[in-house]
C-alpha positions as CSV (number, residue, x, y, z in Angstrom):
1,M,79.3,-118.9,62.0
2,R,75.8,-120.3,61.4
3,L,77.2,-122.5,58.5
4,L,79.9,-124.0,60.8
5,L,77.3,-125.0,63.3
6,D,75.1,-126.7,60.7
7,I,78.0,-128.7,59.5
8,E,79.1,-129.7,62.9
9,V,75.5,-131.1,63.4
10,L,75.6,-132.8,60.1
11,K,78.9,-134.4,61.2
12,E,77.3,-135.7,64.4
13,H,74.3,-136.9,62.4
14,V,76.5,-138.9,60.0
15,A,78.4,-140.2,62.7
16,E,75.3,-141.7,64.6
17,M,74.2,-143.5,61.5
18,S,75.0,-147.2,61.1
19,P,77.1,-148.2,58.2
20,R,74.0,-149.6,56.5
21,T,72.2,-146.4,56.8
22,Q,75.2,-144.4,55.6
23,C,74.6,-146.1,52.2
24,R,71.5,-143.7,51.7
25,I,72.1,-139.9,51.1
26,I,70.0,-138.0,53.8
27,P,66.7,-136.9,51.9
28,L,66.8,-133.2,51.2
29,E,63.4,-132.8,52.4
30,T,64.5,-133.4,55.9
31,V,67.3,-130.9,55.6
32,K,66.9,-127.1,56.1
33,S,66.8,-125.6,52.4
34,N,69.7,-123.3,53.5
35,I,72.1,-126.2,54.1
36,A,70.7,-128.7,51.6
37,H,73.5,-128.1,49.2
38,I,76.1,-128.3,51.7
39,T,74.7,-131.6,53.1
40,K,75.0,-133.0,49.6
41,I,78.5,-131.9,49.1
42,Y,79.6,-133.0,52.5
43,A,77.8,-136.3,52.8
44,S,78.3,-137.7,49.2
45,P,82.1,-138.2,49.3
46,K,82.0,-139.7,52.9
47,L,79.4,-142.3,52.3
48,P,80.1,-145.6,50.9
49,K,78.9,-146.3,47.5
50,C,76.2,-149.1,47.4
């Protein structure tokens, strides 16, 4: 359940970013260590390649 909540937060965070900002992968330092790997998996395919 904790994992699902974290993913929902990430979805909201990505949605709030402008297209220009979405070109950058969220720095792992700013992501909780327990969801850093999931952020990488979730964000990478969704973000446009610059």
